[in-house]
All heavy atoms as TSV, in Angstrom:
chain	resi	resn	atom	element	x	y	z
A	1	MET	N	N	42.425	9.042	-83.977
A	1	MET	CA	C	41.886	9.205	-82.606
A	1	MET	C	C	40.678	10.208	-82.669
A	1	MET	O	O	39.698	10.051	-82.050
A	1	MET	CB	C	42.900	9.756	-81.637
A	1	MET	CG	C	42.406	9.858	-80.253
A	1	MET	SD	S	43.801	10.270	-79.207
A	1	MET	CE	C	42.904	10.623	-77.729
A	2	GLY	N	N	40.719	11.205	-83.560
A	2	GLY	CA	C	39.706	12.188	-83.678
A	2	GLY	C	C	38.352	11.595	-84.246
A	2	GLY	O	O	37.350	12.175	-84.118
A	3	GLU	N	N	38.427	10.464	-84.885
A	3	GLU	CA	C	37.205	9.845	-85.498
A	3	GLU	C	C	36.613	8.835	-84.615
A	3	GLU	O	O	35.496	8.290	-84.911
A	3	GLU	CB	C	37.611	9.233	-86.825
A	3	GLU	CG	C	37.955	10.271	-87.902
A	3	GLU	CD	C	36.883	11.194	-88.196
A	3	GLU	OE1	O	35.747	10.793	-88.421
A	3	GLU	OE2	O	37.170	12.376	-88.266
A	4	VAL	N	N	37.184	8.468	-83.529
A	4	VAL	CA	C	36.642	7.389	-82.643
A	4	VAL	C	C	35.289	7.828	-82.075
A	4	VAL	O	O	35.124	8.940	-81.625
A	4	VAL	CB	C	37.615	7.119	-81.456
A	4	VAL	CG1	C	36.960	6.133	-80.509
A	4	VAL	CG2	C	38.908	6.545	-81.976
A	5	GLY	N	N	34.334	6.919	-82.343
A	5	GLY	CA	C	32.912	7.175	-81.819
A	5	GLY	C	C	32.088	8.048	-82.715
A	5	GLY	O	O	30.940	8.276	-82.479
A	6	LYS	N	N	32.656	8.554	-83.854
A	6	LYS	CA	C	31.895	9.391	-84.736
A	6	LYS	C	C	31.182	8.645	-85.804
A	6	LYS	O	O	30.130	9.058	-86.353
A	6	LYS	CB	C	32.776	10.478	-85.378
A	6	LYS	CG	C	33.244	11.461	-84.387
A	6	LYS	CD	C	33.965	12.520	-85.185
A	6	LYS	CE	C	34.413	13.666	-84.183
A	6	LYS	NZ	N	35.107	14.731	-84.892
A	7	VAL	N	N	31.667	7.475	-86.175
A	7	VAL	CA	C	31.076	6.714	-87.281
A	7	VAL	C	C	31.190	5.229	-86.956
A	7	VAL	O	O	32.095	4.807	-86.244
A	7	VAL	CB	C	31.803	6.946	-88.663
A	7	VAL	CG1	C	31.642	8.348	-89.091
A	7	VAL	CG2	C	33.254	6.536	-88.553
A	8	GLY	N	N	30.172	4.422	-87.435
A	8	GLY	CA	C	30.230	3.084	-87.267
A	8	GLY	C	C	29.935	2.612	-85.838
A	8	GLY	O	O	29.674	3.363	-84.926
A	9	VAL	N	N	29.818	1.301	-85.663
A	9	VAL	CA	C	29.550	0.743	-84.375
A	9	VAL	C	C	30.495	-0.527	-84.195
A	9	VAL	O	O	30.937	-1.129	-85.203
A	9	VAL	CB	C	28.150	0.255	-84.182
A	9	VAL	CG1	C	27.197	1.437	-84.253
A	9	VAL	CG2	C	27.676	-0.701	-85.321
A	10	ALA	N	N	30.801	-0.842	-82.956
A	10	ALA	CA	C	31.550	-2.072	-82.668
A	10	ALA	C	C	30.630	-3.252	-82.648
A	10	ALA	O	O	29.685	-3.260	-81.807
A	10	ALA	CB	C	32.291	-1.865	-81.338
A	11	ILE	N	N	30.861	-4.317	-83.453
A	11	ILE	CA	C	30.109	-5.499	-83.401
A	11	ILE	C	C	31.075	-6.619	-83.140
A	11	ILE	O	O	31.883	-6.933	-83.958
A	11	ILE	CB	C	29.352	-5.793	-84.732
A	11	ILE	CG1	C	28.427	-4.530	-85.058
A	11	ILE	CG2	C	28.594	-7.076	-84.742
A	11	ILE	CD1	C	27.274	-4.395	-84.141
A	12	SER	N	N	30.937	-7.240	-81.955
A	12	SER	CA	C	31.929	-8.323	-81.583
A	12	SER	C	C	31.148	-9.653	-81.409
A	12	SER	O	O	31.850	-10.646	-81.274
A	12	SER	CB	C	32.591	-8.022	-80.212
A	12	SER	OG	O	33.312	-6.744	-80.425
A	13	SER	N	N	29.875	-9.608	-81.384
A	13	SER	CA	C	29.133	-10.854	-81.173
A	13	SER	C	C	27.675	-10.715	-81.806
A	13	SER	O	O	27.285	-9.640	-82.186
A	13	SER	CB	C	28.926	-11.096	-79.676
A	13	SER	OG	O	28.050	-10.090	-79.152
A	14	ILE	N	N	27.071	-11.860	-81.895
A	14	ILE	CA	C	25.668	-11.904	-82.388
A	14	ILE	C	C	24.799	-11.026	-81.497
A	14	ILE	O	O	23.829	-10.402	-81.947
A	14	ILE	CB	C	25.146	-13.276	-82.695
A	14	ILE	CG1	C	23.821	-13.209	-83.457
A	14	ILE	CG2	C	24.991	-14.037	-81.394
A	14	ILE	CD1	C	23.391	-14.494	-84.021
A	15	GLU	N	N	25.006	-11.061	-80.226
A	15	GLU	CA	C	24.269	-10.223	-79.232
A	15	GLU	C	C	24.364	-8.725	-79.574
A	15	GLU	O	O	23.396	-7.990	-79.534
A	15	GLU	CB	C	24.645	-10.528	-77.822
A	15	GLU	CG	C	24.252	-11.907	-77.364
A	15	GLU	CD	C	25.112	-13.059	-77.851
A	15	GLU	OE1	O	26.280	-12.872	-78.252
A	15	GLU	OE2	O	24.606	-14.172	-77.839
A	16	ASP	N	N	25.601	-8.286	-79.980
A	16	ASP	CA	C	25.840	-6.937	-80.352
A	16	ASP	C	C	24.968	-6.602	-81.666
A	16	ASP	O	O	24.326	-5.530	-81.703
A	16	ASP	CB	C	27.288	-6.633	-80.707
A	16	ASP	CG	C	28.198	-6.609	-79.576
A	16	ASP	OD1	O	27.726	-6.509	-78.432
A	16	ASP	OD2	O	29.415	-6.779	-79.828
A	17	MET	N	N	24.899	-7.533	-82.537
A	17	MET	CA	C	24.109	-7.313	-83.753
A	17	MET	C	C	22.616	-7.255	-83.463
A	17	MET	O	O	21.835	-6.482	-83.976
A	17	MET	CB	C	24.453	-8.402	-84.804
A	17	MET	CG	C	23.968	-8.061	-86.161
A	17	MET	SD	S	24.885	-6.659	-86.874
A	17	MET	CE	C	24.782	-7.044	-88.578
A	18	GLU	N	N	22.193	-8.160	-82.535
A	18	GLU	CA	C	20.780	-8.149	-82.145
A	18	GLU	C	C	20.402	-6.803	-81.545
A	18	GLU	O	O	19.340	-6.239	-81.767
A	18	GLU	CB	C	20.526	-9.272	-81.104
A	18	GLU	CG	C	20.314	-10.607	-81.671
A	18	GLU	CD	C	20.019	-11.697	-80.640
A	18	GLU	OE1	O	20.712	-11.725	-79.712
A	18	GLU	OE2	O	18.989	-12.391	-80.912
A	19	GLU	N	N	21.343	-6.240	-80.631
A	19	GLU	CA	C	20.992	-4.955	-80.009
A	19	GLU	C	C	20.971	-3.858	-81.077
A	19	GLU	O	O	20.052	-3.018	-81.018
A	19	GLU	CB	C	22.104	-4.663	-78.977
A	19	GLU	CG	C	21.854	-3.395	-78.205
A	19	GLU	CD	C	22.885	-3.180	-77.122
A	19	GLU	OE1	O	23.698	-4.061	-76.789
A	19	GLU	OE2	O	22.954	-2.018	-76.627
A	20	LEU	N	N	21.894	-3.865	-82.044
A	20	LEU	CA	C	21.935	-2.918	-83.106
A	20	LEU	C	C	20.598	-2.975	-83.900
A	20	LEU	O	O	20.073	-1.884	-84.299
A	20	LEU	CB	C	23.101	-3.164	-83.995
A	20	LEU	CG	C	23.265	-2.182	-85.283
A	20	LEU	CD1	C	23.582	-0.763	-84.693
A	20	LEU	CD2	C	24.279	-2.760	-86.142
A	21	LEU	N	N	20.099	-4.144	-84.202
A	21	LEU	CA	C	18.969	-4.286	-85.069
A	21	LEU	C	C	17.638	-4.314	-84.379
A	21	LEU	O	O	16.589	-4.439	-84.997
A	21	LEU	CB	C	19.128	-5.565	-85.930
A	21	LEU	CG	C	20.341	-5.557	-86.839
A	21	LEU	CD1	C	20.474	-6.863	-87.547
A	21	LEU	CD2	C	20.277	-4.442	-87.879
A	22	ALA	N	N	17.663	-4.212	-83.044
A	22	ALA	CA	C	16.404	-4.352	-82.201
A	22	ALA	C	C	15.390	-3.285	-82.720
A	22	ALA	O	O	15.671	-2.148	-82.874
A	22	ALA	CB	C	16.772	-4.128	-80.756
A	23	GLY	N	N	14.187	-3.826	-82.899
A	23	GLY	CA	C	13.061	-2.939	-83.335
A	23	GLY	C	C	13.021	-2.569	-84.746
A	23	GLY	O	O	12.151	-1.873	-85.179
A	24	ILE	N	N	14.001	-3.079	-85.537
A	24	ILE	CA	C	13.934	-2.807	-87.027
A	24	ILE	C	C	13.322	-3.970	-87.692
A	24	ILE	O	O	13.796	-5.134	-87.573
A	24	ILE	CB	C	15.378	-2.541	-87.510
A	24	ILE	CG1	C	16.017	-1.314	-86.828
A	24	ILE	CG2	C	15.374	-2.394	-89.080
A	24	ILE	CD1	C	17.499	-1.186	-87.129
A	25	PRO	N	N	12.244	-3.758	-88.465
A	25	PRO	CA	C	11.597	-4.917	-89.183
A	25	PRO	C	C	12.437	-5.324	-90.351
A	25	PRO	O	O	12.237	-4.740	-91.509
A	25	PRO	CB	C	10.213	-4.374	-89.548
A	25	PRO	CG	C	10.472	-2.836	-89.681
A	25	PRO	CD	C	11.535	-2.512	-88.690
A	26	LEU	N	N	13.330	-6.252	-90.192
A	26	LEU	CA	C	14.273	-6.612	-91.250
A	26	LEU	C	C	13.599	-7.121	-92.504
A	26	LEU	O	O	14.262	-7.108	-93.529
A	26	LEU	CB	C	15.212	-7.698	-90.719
A	26	LEU	CG	C	16.080	-7.260	-89.506
A	26	LEU	CD1	C	16.961	-8.344	-89.095
A	26	LEU	CD2	C	16.858	-6.014	-89.780
A	27	ASP	N	N	12.354	-7.633	-92.402
A	27	ASP	CA	C	11.676	-8.067	-93.592
A	27	ASP	C	C	10.947	-6.971	-94.327
A	27	ASP	O	O	10.298	-7.165	-95.385
A	27	ASP	CB	C	10.774	-9.236	-93.267
A	27	ASP	CG	C	9.720	-8.845	-92.233
A	27	ASP	OD1	O	9.992	-7.909	-91.500
A	27	ASP	OD2	O	8.773	-9.625	-92.068
A	28	LYS	N	N	10.977	-5.773	-93.773
A	28	LYS	CA	C	10.199	-4.643	-94.291
A	28	LYS	C	C	11.004	-3.394	-94.723
A	28	LYS	O	O	10.512	-2.460	-95.316
A	28	LYS	CB	C	9.094	-4.243	-93.283
A	28	LYS	CG	C	8.084	-5.283	-93.093
A	28	LYS	CD	C	6.926	-4.807	-92.249
A	28	LYS	CE	C	5.874	-5.779	-92.217
A	28	LYS	NZ	N	5.621	-6.532	-91.144
A	29	VAL	N	N	12.292	-3.451	-94.347
A	29	VAL	CA	C	13.186	-2.275	-94.688
A	29	VAL	C	C	14.338	-2.853	-95.532
A	29	VAL	O	O	14.671	-3.994	-95.490
A	29	VAL	CB	C	13.703	-1.593	-93.431
A	29	VAL	CG1	C	12.634	-0.999	-92.614
A	29	VAL	CG2	C	14.611	-2.536	-92.549
A	30	SER	N	N	14.956	-1.961	-96.200
A	30	SER	CA	C	16.212	-2.199	-96.964
A	30	SER	C	C	17.353	-1.689	-96.123
A	30	SER	O	O	17.337	-0.664	-95.644
A	30	SER	CB	C	16.169	-1.531	-98.339
A	30	SER	OG	O	17.377	-1.779	-99.023
A	31	THR	N	N	18.331	-2.531	-95.972
A	31	THR	CA	C	19.473	-2.244	-95.150
A	31	THR	C	C	20.698	-2.004	-96.067
A	31	THR	O	O	20.953	-2.806	-96.962
A	31	THR	CB	C	19.829	-3.334	-94.123
A	31	THR	OG1	O	18.657	-3.584	-93.344
A	31	THR	CG2	C	20.904	-2.974	-93.162
A	32	SER	N	N	21.445	-0.994	-95.775
A	32	SER	CA	C	22.708	-0.735	-96.529
A	32	SER	C	C	23.867	-0.637	-95.540
A	32	SER	O	O	23.779	0.073	-94.633
A	32	SER	CB	C	22.546	0.557	-97.337
A	32	SER	OG	O	23.771	0.841	-98.083
A	33	MET	N	N	24.892	-1.370	-95.841
A	33	MET	CA	C	26.113	-1.346	-95.004
A	33	MET	C	C	27.287	-1.079	-95.870
A	33	MET	O	O	27.499	-1.638	-96.884
A	33	MET	CB	C	26.255	-2.674	-94.279
A	33	MET	CG	C	25.167	-3.031	-93.297
A	33	MET	SD	S	25.441	-4.528	-92.408
A	33	MET	CE	C	24.650	-5.718	-93.510
A	34	THR	N	N	28.195	-0.210	-95.362
A	34	THR	CA	C	29.473	0.017	-96.018
A	34	THR	C	C	30.452	-0.584	-94.965
A	34	THR	O	O	30.599	-0.097	-93.917
A	34	THR	CB	C	29.710	1.506	-96.133
A	34	THR	OG1	O	28.719	2.012	-97.022
A	34	THR	CG2	C	31.089	1.720	-96.821
A	35	ILE	N	N	31.055	-1.649	-95.414
A	35	ILE	CA	C	31.871	-2.447	-94.528
A	35	ILE	C	C	33.248	-2.802	-95.175
A	35	ILE	O	O	33.353	-2.677	-96.393
A	35	ILE	CB	C	31.170	-3.622	-94.017
A	35	ILE	CG1	C	30.473	-4.396	-95.113
A	35	ILE	CG2	C	30.185	-3.214	-92.879
A	35	ILE	CD1	C	29.651	-5.524	-94.603
A	36	ASN	N	N	34.053	-3.450	-94.444
A	36	ASN	CA	C	35.427	-3.756	-94.996
A	36	ASN	C	C	35.584	-5.242	-94.905
A	36	ASN	O	O	34.605	-6.045	-95.235
A	36	ASN	CB	C	36.521	-3.021	-94.202
A	36	ASN	CG	C	36.385	-3.213	-92.629
A	36	ASN	OD1	O	35.788	-4.222	-92.238
A	36	ASN	ND2	N	36.876	-2.308	-91.936
A	37	ALA	N	N	36.759	-5.761	-94.540
A	37	ALA	CA	C	37.102	-7.124	-94.588
A	37	ALA	C	C	36.152	-7.992	-93.686
A	37	ALA	O	O	36.123	-9.254	-93.924
A	37	ALA	CB	C	38.545	-7.379	-94.203
A	38	THR	N	N	35.468	-7.467	-92.787
A	38	THR	CA	C	34.558	-8.204	-91.934
A	38	THR	C	C	33.239	-8.399	-92.547
A	38	THR	O	O	32.289	-8.959	-91.920
A	38	THR	CB	C	34.404	-7.516	-90.581
A	38	THR	OG1	O	33.818	-6.222	-90.791
A	38	THR	CG2	C	35.758	-7.315	-89.861
A	39	ALA	N	N	33.048	-8.066	-93.795
A	39	ALA	CA	C	31.728	-8.170	-94.492
A	39	ALA	C	C	31.073	-9.506	-94.338
A	39	ALA	O	O	29.889	-9.566	-93.932
A	39	ALA	CB	C	31.932	-7.791	-95.932
A	40	SER	N	N	31.763	-10.616	-94.514
A	40	SER	CA	C	31.171	-11.899	-94.464
A	40	SER	C	C	30.710	-12.272	-93.026
A	40	SER	O	O	29.637	-12.856	-92.889
A	40	SER	CB	C	32.102	-12.983	-95.011
A	40	SER	OG	O	33.296	-12.961	-94.231
A	41	ILE	N	N	31.458	-11.832	-92.065
A	41	ILE	CA	C	31.057	-12.080	-90.696
A	41	ILE	C	C	29.796	-11.292	-90.349
A	41	ILE	O	O	28.835	-11.850	-89.703
A	41	ILE	CB	C	32.176	-11.709	-89.662
A	41	ILE	CG1	C	33.374	-12.647	-89.949
A	41	ILE	CG2	C	31.753	-11.774	-88.246
A	41	ILE	CD1	C	34.668	-12.160	-89.351
A	42	LEU	N	N	29.764	-9.986	-90.652
A	42	LEU	CA	C	28.598	-9.119	-90.383
A	42	LEU	C	C	27.344	-9.654	-91.113
A	42	LEU	O	O	26.250	-9.594	-90.554
A	42	LEU	CB	C	28.906	-7.727	-90.727
A	42	LEU	CG	C	29.961	-7.109	-89.733
A	42	LEU	CD1	C	30.199	-5.644	-90.204
A	42	LEU	CD2	C	29.479	-7.134	-88.319
A	43	LEU	N	N	27.534	-10.103	-92.350
A	43	LEU	CA	C	26.381	-10.630	-93.091
A	43	LEU	C	C	25.864	-11.905	-92.421
A	43	LEU	O	O	24.670	-12.048	-92.258
A	43	LEU	CB	C	26.756	-10.944	-94.524
A	43	LEU	CG	C	25.691	-11.536	-95.431
A	43	LEU	CD1	C	24.468	-10.609	-95.501
A	43	LEU	CD2	C	26.209	-11.866	-96.764
A	44	ALA	N	N	26.793	-12.748	-91.920
A	44	ALA	CA	C	26.371	-13.969	-91.195
A	44	ALA	C	C	25.558	-13.557	-89.916
A	44	ALA	O	O	24.567	-14.188	-89.598
A	44	ALA	CB	C	27.563	-14.743	-90.874
A	45	PHE	N	N	26.033	-12.592	-89.162
A	45	PHE	CA	C	25.386	-12.059	-88.012
A	45	PHE	C	C	23.957	-11.545	-88.347
A	45	PHE	O	O	22.951	-11.807	-87.693
A	45	PHE	CB	C	26.142	-10.990	-87.268
A	45	PHE	CG	C	27.253	-11.385	-86.431
A	45	PHE	CD1	C	28.230	-10.548	-86.009
A	45	PHE	CD2	C	27.384	-12.770	-86.017
A	45	PHE	CE1	C	29.292	-10.933	-85.206
A	45	PHE	CE2	C	28.471	-13.131	-85.190
A	45	PHE	CZ	C	29.385	-12.204	-84.823
A	46	TYR	N	N	23.871	-10.798	-89.456
A	46	TYR	CA	C	22.621	-10.255	-89.921
A	46	TYR	C	C	21.588	-11.342	-90.174
A	46	TYR	O	O	20.471	-11.308	-89.806
A	46	TYR	CB	C	22.882	-9.360	-91.150
A	46	TYR	CG	C	21.714	-8.576	-91.640
A	46	TYR	CD1	C	21.537	-7.278	-91.168
A	46	TYR	CD2	C	20.846	-9.076	-92.525
A	46	TYR	CE1	C	20.417	-6.478	-91.592
A	46	TYR	CE2	C	19.731	-8.269	-92.989
A	46	TYR	CZ	C	19.558	-7.030	-92.500
A	46	TYR	OH	O	18.494	-6.297	-92.978
A	47	VAL	N	N	22.042	-12.367	-90.944
A	47	VAL	CA	C	21.189	-13.477	-91.302
A	47	VAL	C	C	20.771	-14.195	-90.034
A	47	VAL	O	O	19.617	-14.600	-89.914
A	47	VAL	CB	C	21.908	-14.381	-92.316
A	47	VAL	CG1	C	21.070	-15.688	-92.479
A	47	VAL	CG2	C	22.057	-13.613	-93.643
A	48	ALA	N	N	21.705	-14.459	-89.200
A	48	ALA	CA	C	21.439	-15.131	-87.929
A	48	ALA	C	C	20.413	-14.406	-87.074
A	48	ALA	O	O	19.472	-14.972	-86.487
A	48	ALA	CB	C	22.659	-15.414	-87.169
A	49	VAL	N	N	20.453	-13.094	-86.999
A	49	VAL	CA	C	19.520	-12.303	-86.225
A	49	VAL	C	C	18.122	-12.436	-86.923
A	49	VAL	O	O	17.130	-12.622	-86.194
A	49	VAL	CB	C	19.956	-10.841	-86.040
A	49	VAL	CG1	C	18.880	-9.935	-85.568
A	49	VAL	CG2	C	21.246	-10.724	-85.193
A	50	ALA	N	N	18.096	-12.258	-88.175
A	50	ALA	CA	C	16.844	-12.414	-88.880
A	50	ALA	C	C	16.192	-13.784	-88.537
A	50	ALA	O	O	14.968	-13.812	-88.245
A	50	ALA	CB	C	17.024	-12.231	-90.436
A	51	LYS	N	N	16.974	-14.848	-88.565
A	51	LYS	CA	C	16.422	-16.165	-88.320
A	51	LYS	C	C	15.939	-16.220	-86.900
A	51	LYS	O	O	14.947	-16.865	-86.632
A	51	LYS	CB	C	17.523	-17.233	-88.611
A	51	LYS	CG	C	17.794	-17.458	-90.067
A	51	LYS	CD	C	18.778	-18.579	-90.271
A	51	LYS	CE	C	18.931	-18.912	-91.777
A	51	LYS	NZ	N	19.892	-20.023	-91.907
A	52	ARG	N	N	16.696	-15.660	-85.922
A	52	ARG	CA	C	16.216	-15.673	-84.502
A	52	ARG	C	C	14.933	-14.956	-84.418
A	52	ARG	O	O	14.169	-15.263	-83.457
A	52	ARG	CB	C	17.305	-14.998	-83.679
A	52	ARG	CG	C	18.554	-15.917	-83.365
A	52	ARG	CD	C	19.400	-15.237	-82.357
A	52	ARG	NE	N	20.522	-16.062	-81.961
A	52	ARG	CZ	C	21.371	-15.784	-81.012
A	52	ARG	NH1	N	21.303	-14.668	-80.331
A	52	ARG	NH2	N	22.386	-16.565	-80.759
A	53	LEU	N	N	14.697	-13.918	-85.207
A	53	LEU	CA	C	13.417	-13.206	-85.154
A	53	LEU	C	C	12.310	-13.867	-85.984
A	53	LEU	O	O	11.186	-13.357	-86.011
A	53	LEU	CB	C	13.683	-11.750	-85.686
A	53	LEU	CG	C	14.600	-10.928	-84.849
A	53	LEU	CD1	C	14.854	-9.592	-85.592
A	53	LEU	CD2	C	13.971	-10.639	-83.449
A	54	GLY	N	N	12.657	-15.079	-86.511
A	54	GLY	CA	C	11.674	-15.717	-87.326
A	54	GLY	C	C	11.453	-15.211	-88.731
A	54	GLY	O	O	10.383	-15.391	-89.332
A	55	ILE	N	N	12.399	-14.380	-89.230
A	55	ILE	CA	C	12.370	-13.788	-90.512
A	55	ILE	C	C	13.163	-14.628	-91.483
A	55	ILE	O	O	14.332	-14.859	-91.277
A	55	ILE	CB	C	12.859	-12.347	-90.489
A	55	ILE	CG1	C	11.953	-11.488	-89.561
A	55	ILE	CG2	C	12.882	-11.743	-91.910
A	55	ILE	CD1	C	12.551	-10.133	-89.235
A	56	ASP	N	N	12.547	-14.942	-92.584
A	56	ASP	CA	C	13.206	-15.718	-93.633
A	56	ASP	C	C	14.311	-14.723	-94.292
A	56	ASP	O	O	13.874	-13.728	-94.784
A	56	ASP	CB	C	12.298	-16.198	-94.706
A	56	ASP	CG	C	12.888	-16.913	-95.832
A	56	ASP	OD1	O	14.102	-17.018	-95.924
A	56	ASP	OD2	O	12.108	-17.492	-96.668
A	57	PRO	N	N	15.529	-15.123	-94.279
A	57	PRO	CA	C	16.564	-14.203	-94.824
A	57	PRO	C	C	16.283	-13.866	-96.237
A	57	PRO	O	O	16.728	-12.795	-96.713
A	57	PRO	CB	C	17.851	-14.974	-94.640
A	57	PRO	CG	C	17.603	-15.919	-93.520
A	57	PRO	CD	C	16.170	-16.260	-93.567
A	58	GLU	N	N	15.617	-14.662	-96.996
A	58	GLU	CA	C	15.280	-14.347	-98.368
A	58	GLU	C	C	14.259	-13.185	-98.502
A	58	GLU	O	O	14.228	-12.535	-99.533
A	58	GLU	CB	C	14.598	-15.602	-99.040
A	58	GLU	CG	C	15.516	-16.813	-99.210
A	58	GLU	CD	C	16.575	-16.549	-100.226
A	58	GLU	OE1	O	16.289	-15.910	-101.197
A	58	GLU	OE2	O	17.714	-17.009	-99.939
A	59	ARG	N	N	13.651	-12.748	-97.375
A	59	ARG	CA	C	12.734	-11.643	-97.388
A	59	ARG	C	C	13.428	-10.331	-97.095
A	59	ARG	O	O	12.830	-9.308	-97.169
A	59	ARG	CB	C	11.616	-11.859	-96.395
A	59	ARG	CG	C	10.737	-13.032	-96.824
A	59	ARG	CD	C	9.459	-13.049	-96.106
A	59	ARG	NE	N	8.841	-11.722	-96.196
A	59	ARG	CZ	C	7.663	-11.392	-95.745
A	59	ARG	NH1	N	6.912	-12.350	-95.293
A	59	ARG	NH2	N	7.241	-10.191	-95.870
A	60	SER	N	N	14.649	-10.365	-96.630
A	60	SER	CA	C	15.409	-9.197	-96.287
A	60	SER	C	C	16.028	-8.594	-97.618
A	60	SER	O	O	16.205	-9.293	-98.543
A	60	SER	CB	C	16.522	-9.486	-95.292
A	60	SER	OG	O	17.466	-10.326	-95.878
A	61	ARG	N	N	16.117	-7.276	-97.583
A	61	ARG	CA	C	16.704	-6.560	-98.738
A	61	ARG	C	C	17.769	-5.625	-98.323
A	61	ARG	O	O	17.821	-5.162	-97.186
A	61	ARG	CB	C	15.537	-5.736	-99.403
A	61	ARG	CG	C	14.357	-6.500	-99.855
A	61	ARG	CD	C	13.399	-5.613	-100.435
A	61	ARG	NE	N	13.175	-4.382	-99.574
A	61	ARG	CZ	C	12.031	-4.047	-99.101
A	61	ARG	NH1	N	10.912	-4.667	-99.338
A	61	ARG	NH2	N	11.903	-2.992	-98.310
A	62	GLY	N	N	18.609	-5.331	-99.249
A	62	GLY	CA	C	19.665	-4.392	-98.945
A	62	GLY	C	C	20.887	-4.603	-99.775
A	62	GLY	O	O	20.890	-5.343	-100.760
A	63	ARG	N	N	21.918	-3.949	-99.404
A	63	ARG	CA	C	23.150	-4.038	-100.118
A	63	ARG	C	C	24.255	-3.776	-99.136
A	63	ARG	O	O	24.159	-3.113	-98.115
A	63	ARG	CB	C	23.272	-3.134	-101.319
A	63	ARG	CG	C	23.303	-1.619	-100.935
A	63	ARG	CD	C	23.302	-0.771	-102.091
A	63	ARG	NE	N	23.774	0.498	-101.769
A	63	ARG	CZ	C	25.008	1.014	-102.071
A	63	ARG	NH1	N	25.820	0.268	-102.697
A	63	ARG	NH2	N	25.367	2.176	-101.767
A	64	SER	N	N	25.479	-4.247	-99.558
A	64	SER	CA	C	26.666	-3.927	-98.779
A	64	SER	C	C	27.762	-3.496	-99.786
A	64	SER	O	O	27.726	-3.918	-100.939
A	64	SER	CB	C	27.192	-5.064	-97.952
A	64	SER	OG	O	27.601	-6.129	-98.808
A	65	ARG	N	N	28.487	-2.531	-99.367
A	65	ARG	CA	C	29.602	-2.085	-100.214
A	65	ARG	C	C	30.892	-2.235	-99.402
A	65	ARG	O	O	30.993	-1.760	-98.208
A	65	ARG	CB	C	29.384	-0.568	-100.492
A	65	ARG	CG	C	30.467	-0.064	-101.511
A	65	ARG	CD	C	30.137	1.414	-101.893
A	65	ARG	NE	N	30.354	2.256	-100.798
A	65	ARG	CZ	C	31.418	3.039	-100.703
A	65	ARG	NH1	N	32.360	3.008	-101.623
A	65	ARG	NH2	N	31.485	3.851	-99.664
A	66	THR	N	N	31.809	-2.993	-100.006
A	66	THR	CA	C	33.048	-3.286	-99.274
A	66	THR	C	C	34.045	-2.118	-99.639
A	66	THR	O	O	34.171	-1.789	-100.815
A	66	THR	CB	C	33.593	-4.597	-99.705
A	66	THR	OG1	O	32.691	-5.653	-99.454
A	66	THR	CG2	C	34.885	-4.974	-98.955
A	67	ILE	N	N	34.722	-1.632	-98.626
A	67	ILE	CA	C	35.662	-0.597	-98.781
A	67	ILE	C	C	37.024	-1.248	-98.490
A	67	ILE	O	O	37.166	-2.192	-97.736
A	67	ILE	CB	C	35.446	0.651	-97.926
A	67	ILE	CG1	C	35.382	0.240	-96.429
A	67	ILE	CG2	C	34.114	1.304	-98.351
A	67	ILE	CD1	C	35.192	1.357	-95.517
A	68	SER	N	N	38.028	-0.655	-99.049
A	68	SER	CA	C	39.415	-1.107	-98.852
A	68	SER	C	C	40.318	-0.060	-98.385
A	68	SER	O	O	39.980	1.152	-98.417
A	68	SER	CB	C	39.991	-1.780	-100.120
A	68	SER	OG	O	39.806	-1.043	-101.176
């Protein structure tokens, strides 16, 4: 309970991901995410947002680290 709201964000939809990434030039920055079992879903949202912005996902850079 003491950690609620201190780290991370709640992402439940592609709209949440769009809001989180708003204003970030995904083709010009490197993104790093430390995530858990939802990694594949969040990566799919990330790619979908890039596509909605007209950015080729191949131009995005970054890494993710899965934690268990």
